[in-house]
SERO-515397 format. One record per residue (C-alpha): residue in three letters; x, y, z. Coordinates in steps of 0.25 Angstrom, whole numbers, plus 2048, in hexadecimal, padded with zeros to 3 digits. Example, Ala and Ser with C-alpha at 12.3 -4.5 7.8 and 13.67 -1.06 7.14 Angstrom:
BEGIN
[site 'Ala', [831, 7EE, 81F]]
[site 'Ser', [837, 7FC, 81D]]
END
This chain:
BEGIN
[site 'Met', [800, 800, 800]]
[site 'Arg', [805, 80E, 7FC]]
[site 'Ser', [807, 818, 807]]
[site 'Pro', [803, 827, 804]]
[site 'Arg', [80E, 831, 802]]
[site 'Arg', [80E, 83D, 80B]]
[site 'Leu', [814, 849, 804]]
[site 'Gly', [811, 854, 80E]]
[site 'Leu', [80A, 85D, 804]]
[site 'Ile', [7FD, 864, 804]]
[site 'Leu', [7F7, 867, 7F6]]
[site 'Ala', [7EC, 872, 7F4]]
[site 'Gly', [7E7, 87B, 7E9]]
[site 'Pro', [7DB, 881, 7E3]]
[site 'Asp', [7DB, 878, 7D7]]
[site 'Gly', [7D9, 869, 7DB]]
[site 'Val', [7DD, 864, 7CD]]
[site 'Ala', [7EB, 86C, 7CE]]
[site 'Val', [7ED, 866, 7DC]]
[site 'Gly', [7EA, 858, 7D7]]
[site 'Arg', [7F4, 85A, 7CC]]
[site 'Val', [7FF, 85F, 7D6]]
[site 'Met', [7FC, 853, 7DF]]
[site 'Ala', [7FE, 849, 7D3]]
[site 'Glu', [80B, 850, 7CF]]
[site 'Ile', [810, 84E, 7DE]]
[site 'Ala', [80C, 83F, 7DD]]
[site 'Gly', [814, 83E, 7D0]]
[site 'Met', [808, 83D, 7C6]]
[site 'Pro', [80B, 844, 7B9]]
[site 'Glu', [802, 84E, 7B3]]
[site 'Gly', [7F6, 848, 7AB]]
[site 'Gln', [7F6, 83B, 7B3]]
[site 'Val', [7EB, 83F, 7BC]]
[site 'Trp', [7E0, 840, 7B2]]
[site 'Thr', [7D6, 847, 7BB]]
[site 'Thr', [7E0, 852, 7BC]]
[site 'Arg', [7E2, 853, 7AD]]
[site 'Val', [7D4, 853, 7AA]]
[site 'Ala', [7D1, 85E, 7B4]]
[site 'Asp', [7DC, 866, 7AE]]
[site 'Glu', [7D7, 864, 7A0]]
[site 'Glu', [7C8, 868, 7A4]]
[site 'Gly', [7CD, 874, 7AC]]
[site 'Val', [7C8, 86F, 7B9]]
[site 'Gly', [7D6, 872, 7BF]]
[site 'Val', [7E5, 873, 7BC]]
[site 'Gly', [7EC, 865, 7BA]]
[site 'Lys', [7F9, 869, 7B3]]
[site 'Leu', [804, 86B, 7BC]]
[site 'Glu', [80A, 877, 7B4]]
[site 'Asn', [7FE, 87F, 7B7]]
[site 'Ile', [7FE, 87C, 7C6]]
[site 'Glu', [804, 885, 7D0]]
[site 'Val', [80A, 87D, 7DC]]
[site 'Arg', [80E, 885, 7E8]]
[site 'Gly', [816, 881, 7F4]]
[site 'Val', [81E, 874, 7F3]]
[site 'Ser', [823, 872, 7E4]]
[site 'Leu', [81E, 866, 7DD]]
[site 'Glu', [82C, 860, 7DB]]
[site 'Ala', [82D, 860, 7EA]]
[site 'Ala', [81F, 85B, 7ED]]
[site 'Arg', [820, 84F, 7E3]]
[site 'Ala', [81F, 841, 7EA]]
[site 'Lys', [82B, 839, 7E7]]
[site 'Asp', [82A, 82B, 7E3]]
[site 'Phe', [81B, 82B, 7E5]]
[site 'Arg', [814, 81F, 7E0]]
[site 'Leu', [807, 823, 7D8]]
[site 'Pro', [7FA, 81A, 7DA]]
[site 'Gly', [7F8, 80F, 7D0]]
[site 'Asn', [7ED, 815, 7C8]]
[site 'Val', [7F6, 81F, 7C3]]
[site 'Leu', [7FB, 814, 7B9]]
[site 'Leu', [7EF, 818, 7B1]]
[site 'Ala', [7F8, 823, 7AC]]
[site 'Ser', [801, 819, 7A5]]
[site 'Leu', [7F5, 815, 79C]]
[site 'Pro', [7F6, 81A, 78D]]
[site 'Ala', [7F0, 828, 78C]]
[site 'Pro', [7E4, 824, 783]]
[site 'Val', [7E0, 818, 78C]]
[site 'Leu', [7E1, 821, 798]]
[site 'Glu', [7D9, 82C, 791]]
[site 'Arg', [7CE, 823, 78D]]
[site 'Gly', [7CD, 81D, 79B]]
[site 'Leu', [7CB, 82B, 7A0]]
[site 'Gln', [7C1, 82F, 796]]
[site 'Leu', [7B8, 823, 79B]]
[site 'Met', [7B9, 829, 7A9]]
[site 'Lys', [7B4, 836, 7A5]]
[site 'Met', [7A6, 83C, 7A6]]
[site 'Asn', [79B, 84A, 7AA]]
[site 'Pro', [793, 851, 7B5]]
[site 'Val', [786, 849, 7B2]]
[site 'Val', [786, 83B, 7B8]]
[site 'Leu', [781, 830, 7AF]]
[site 'Pro', [77B, 826, 7B9]]
[site 'Asp', [77C, 81A, 7B0]]
[site 'Arg', [78B, 81B, 7B0]]
[site 'Cys', [78E, 820, 7BE]]
[site 'Val', [794, 814, 7C7]]
[site 'Arg', [794, 81D, 7D4]]
[site 'Cys', [7A3, 81C, 7D5]]
[site 'Gly', [7A3, 82A, 7DC]]
[site 'Leu', [7AF, 82F, 7D4]]
[site 'Cys', [7A8, 83B, 7CF]]
[site 'Ile', [7A3, 83E, 7DD]]
[site 'Lys', [7B2, 83D, 7E2]]
[site 'Ala', [7B7, 846, 7D7]]
[site 'Cys', [7AD, 851, 7D8]]
[site 'Pro', [7B6, 85C, 7DF]]
[site 'Phe', [7A9, 864, 7E3]]
[site 'Asn', [7A1, 858, 7E9]]
[site 'Val', [796, 85B, 7DF]]
[site 'Leu', [794, 84C, 7DC]]
[site 'Gln', [78E, 844, 7E8]]
[site 'Pro', [789, 836, 7E8]]
[site 'Ile', [77A, 833, 7E8]]
[site 'Gly', [775, 82C, 7F4]]
[site 'Phe', [76A, 823, 7F6]]
[site 'Gly', [75F, 82D, 7F4]]
[site 'Arg', [75E, 82A, 7E5]]
[site 'Gly', [75E, 81B, 7E6]]
[site 'Phe', [769, 811, 7E5]]
[site 'Asp', [76B, 812, 7D6]]
[site 'Ala', [770, 821, 7D8]]
[site 'Leu', [778, 81E, 7E4]]
[site 'Trp', [786, 825, 7E4]]
[site 'Thr', [783, 82B, 7D6]]
[site 'Pro', [78A, 839, 7D6]]
[site 'Gln', [781, 845, 7D6]]
[site 'Val', [783, 854, 7D7]]
[site 'Ala', [781, 859, 7E5]]
[site 'Ala', [77E, 867, 7E1]]
[site 'Asp', [77B, 86C, 7EF]]
[site 'Trp', [789, 869, 7F2]]
[site 'Ala', [790, 86E, 7E6]]
[site 'Gly', [78E, 870, 7D7]]
[site 'Cys', [796, 86A, 7CC]]
[site 'Asn', [7A2, 873, 7C9]]
[site 'Pro', [7A2, 878, 7BA]]
[site 'Thr', [7B1, 875, 7B9]]
[site 'Cys', [7B2, 867, 7BE]]
[site 'Thr', [7B1, 85A, 7B7]]
[site 'Ser', [7B6, 851, 7C1]]
[site 'Cys', [7AB, 847, 7C2]]
[site 'Gly', [7AB, 844, 7B4]]
[site 'Gln', [7BA, 842, 7B4]]
[site 'Val', [7B9, 836, 7BE]]
[site 'Cys', [7AC, 82F, 7BA]]
[site 'Pro', [7B0, 821, 7B5]]
[site 'Thr', [7A3, 81D, 7AE]]
[site 'Gly', [79F, 82A, 7A6]]
[site 'Ala', [793, 82D, 7B0]]
[site 'Ile', [799, 83B, 7B0]]
[site 'Arg', [79F, 83F, 7A3]]
[site 'Ala', [7AD, 846, 7A3]]
[site 'Leu', [7AB, 853, 79C]]
[site 'Pro', [7B3, 85F, 798]]
[site 'Leu', [7AF, 86B, 7A1]]
[site 'Ala', [7A8, 872, 795]]
[site 'Glu', [79F, 865, 794]]
[site 'Lys', [79D, 864, 7A3]]
[site 'Arg', [798, 872, 7A4]]
[site 'Val', [78C, 870, 79B]]
[site 'Ala', [788, 862, 79F]]
[site 'Arg', [77B, 863, 7A7]]
[site 'Met', [77B, 85B, 7B5]]
[site 'Gly', [76D, 861, 7B8]]
[site 'Leu', [766, 86F, 7B9]]
[site 'Ala', [765, 879, 7C4]]
[site 'Val', [757, 87C, 7C8]]
[site 'Val', [753, 888, 7D1]]
[site 'Asn', [748, 886, 7DC]]
[site 'Lys', [741, 893, 7DB]]
[site 'Leu', [73A, 891, 7E8]]
[site 'Thr', [747, 891, 7F0]]
[site 'Cys', [750, 899, 7E7]]
[site 'Leu', [752, 8A6, 7EF]]
[site 'Pro', [750, 8B0, 7E3]]
[site 'His', [745, 8A8, 7DD]]
[site 'Ala', [73E, 8A7, 7EA]]
[site 'Gly', [740, 8B6, 7ED]]
[site 'Arg', [749, 8B3, 7F9]]
[site 'Gly', [755, 8BB, 7F4]]
[site 'Glu', [760, 8BC, 7EA]]
[site 'Cys', [769, 8B0, 7E7]]
[site 'Asp', [772, 8AD, 7DB]]
[site 'Leu', [77B, 8A2, 7E1]]
[site 'Cys', [777, 898, 7D6]]
[site 'Glu', [779, 8A2, 7CB]]
[site 'Lys', [787, 8A6, 7CF]]
[site 'Glu', [78B, 898, 7D1]]
[site 'Cys', [786, 894, 7C3]]
[site 'Thr', [78C, 8A0, 7BC]]
[site 'Ala', [79A, 89E, 7C3]]
[site 'Ala', [79A, 890, 7BE]]
[site 'Gly', [798, 895, 7B0]]
[site 'Tyr', [78A, 88F, 7AD]]
[site 'Glu', [782, 89B, 7AE]]
[site 'Ala', [775, 893, 7AF]]
[site 'Ile', [76E, 89B, 7B9]]
[site 'Thr', [767, 8A8, 7B6]]
[site 'Phe', [760, 8B2, 7BF]]
[site 'Ser', [752, 8B9, 7BC]]
[site 'Arg', [74B, 8C1, 7C6]]
[site 'Thr', [73F, 8BB, 7CD]]
[site 'Pro', [736, 8C6, 7D2]]
[site 'Glu', [72D, 8C6, 7DD]]
[site 'Leu', [71E, 8C5, 7DB]]
[site 'Asp', [713, 8CE, 7E0]]
[site 'Asp', [705, 8C9, 7E6]]
[site 'Asn', [700, 8C7, 7D8]]
[site 'Gly', [70C, 8BE, 7D4]]
[site 'Arg', [712, 8C9, 7CB]]
[site 'Pro', [721, 8CC, 7CB]]
[site 'Ile', [725, 8D8, 7D2]]
[site 'Pro', [730, 8E0, 7CA]]
[site 'Asp', [73E, 8E2, 7D0]]
[site 'Thr', [73C, 8D7, 7DA]]
[site 'Gly', [741, 8C9, 7DD]]
[site 'Tyr', [74F, 8C3, 7DB]]
[site 'Gly', [757, 8BE, 7D0]]
[site 'Ala', [755, 8AF, 7CF]]
[site 'Pro', [75C, 8A3, 7C9]]
[site 'Asp', [758, 89C, 7BC]]
[site 'Ile', [75F, 890, 7B6]]
[site 'Asp', [763, 890, 7A7]]
[site 'Ser', [761, 881, 7A4]]
[site 'Ser', [76A, 882, 798]]
[site 'Lys', [776, 886, 7A0]]
[site 'Cys', [774, 87E, 7AD]]
[site 'Val', [77C, 871, 7AE]]
[site 'Gly', [777, 86E, 7BD]]
[site 'Cys', [785, 86F, 7C3]]
[site 'Gly', [77F, 872, 7D0]]
[site 'Leu', [787, 87F, 7D4]]
[site 'Cys', [77B, 887, 7D6]]
[site 'Gln', [774, 87D, 7DF]]
[site 'Ser', [781, 87C, 7E7]]
[site 'Arg', [782, 88B, 7E9]]
[site 'Cys', [774, 88D, 7ED]]
[site 'Tyr', [775, 881, 7F7]]
[site 'His', [782, 885, 7FE]]
[site 'Ile', [77E, 894, 7FF]]
[site 'Asn', [76F, 895, 801]]
[site 'Val', [76D, 887, 808]]
[site 'Lys', [779, 884, 810]]
[site 'Gln', [77F, 892, 812]]
[site 'Arg', [773, 89C, 813]]
[site 'Gly', [769, 891, 817]]
[site 'Ile', [75E, 898, 80F]]
[site 'Leu', [75A, 88C, 807]]
[site 'Ala', [757, 87E, 80A]]
[site 'Glu', [75D, 879, 7FD]]
[site 'Ser', [763, 87F, 7F0]]
[site 'Ala', [759, 887, 7E8]]
[site 'Ile', [760, 883, 7DB]]
[site 'Val', [763, 874, 7D9]]
[site 'Ile', [767, 86B, 7CE]]
[site 'Val', [75E, 861, 7C8]]
[site 'Ala', [762, 856, 7BE]]
[site 'Gly', [75B, 84C, 7B5]]
[site 'Gly', [754, 84C, 7A8]]
[site 'Asp', [758, 858, 79F]]
[site 'Thr', [75F, 85F, 7AA]]
[site 'Glu', [76C, 857, 7A8]]
[site 'Asp', [774, 851, 79D]]
[site 'Arg', [779, 843, 79D]]
[site 'Leu', [781, 841, 790]]
[site 'Leu', [789, 834, 78F]]
[site 'Asp', [792, 83B, 785]]
[site 'Gly', [792, 847, 77C]]
[site 'Ser', [793, 856, 77F]]
[site 'Tyr', [78B, 85E, 789]]
[site 'Leu', [790, 86B, 782]]
[site 'Ala', [78A, 866, 775]]
[site 'Leu', [77D, 862, 77C]]
[site 'Arg', [77C, 870, 782]]
[site 'Lys', [77F, 877, 774]]
[site 'Glu', [774, 86E, 76E]]
[site 'Glu', [76A, 872, 779]]
[site 'Gln', [76E, 881, 776]]
[site 'Lys', [76B, 87F, 768]]
[site 'Lys', [75E, 879, 76A]]
[site 'Ala', [75A, 884, 774]]
[site 'Glu', [75E, 88F, 76A]]
[site 'Ser', [756, 888, 75F]]
[site 'Gln', [74A, 888, 769]]
[site 'Arg', [74B, 896, 76C]]
[site 'Lys', [74C, 89A, 75D]]
[site 'Gly', [740, 891, 75B]]
[site 'Arg', [738, 899, 765]]
[site 'Lys', [73C, 8A6, 760]]
[site 'Asn', [737, 8A2, 752]]
[site 'Gly', [72A, 89E, 758]]
[site 'Glu', [72C, 88F, 755]]
[site 'Asp', [726, 88B, 762]]
[site 'Phe', [719, 891, 75F]]
[site 'His', [70E, 889, 759]]
[site 'Ile', [701, 88F, 754]]
[site 'Pro', [6F6, 885, 752]]
[site 'Gly', [6EF, 884, 745]]
END
């Protein structure tokens, strides 16, 4: 049995990918041998090339472990490059889980750096037990992360480039207008919109919800700006739900549950076994534009003879 080596080092940094690359270098693993670091660098999730990483404190030369024996699974690196690349492709996948392919191995849950993915318990039956799901109250899916797809061994979560991942729909945000603060006339709140905009989706817009008089008519210059969801842009990442939950429920205690939640199923999500989500979105945009032109030209109107 091999004994651990004590190097007397503490590694830390704002970029987990960069820290991992430095750790691999100290252990004697050459650049590119840790494929998850390489993919993260290629996808822009973090910095995986040593020449682009600033190391402070002890020099790398002084920190390197001498005569360190690497684990046996590193022998994968000795495989011919085409064979290794094909093997890695078979292990890749996306944010939408395909239940028929999921073997409940838990690798995606372990790989998620934000603990967004959580296992389903007994509440949804034995067949769904341990299937990963997005726990949006806890956290939303980060728009710069593809970790889950990179580690899935069966294709239950497709490994996609970031551009594809950002348009793959996991669900749809829905606002509860009875509890949403501005919709219910309880005050201003734009937490969900700020989070969505910061993530680059811009799927939440605001429109004023005026107060009503005794006759049910809107009172001018009253009410609050309230959120509406643009379903053509929302991907169901859950960032809006997480923000509302942590601030309005946990921190301020003014809501019992998030006023904006992610729903999935049916036409609110995509489950493509292959093909491009970008192409799918473009096709939807063309269809929507064609329908708008049809309505403008009066094609939707029918006068009985």
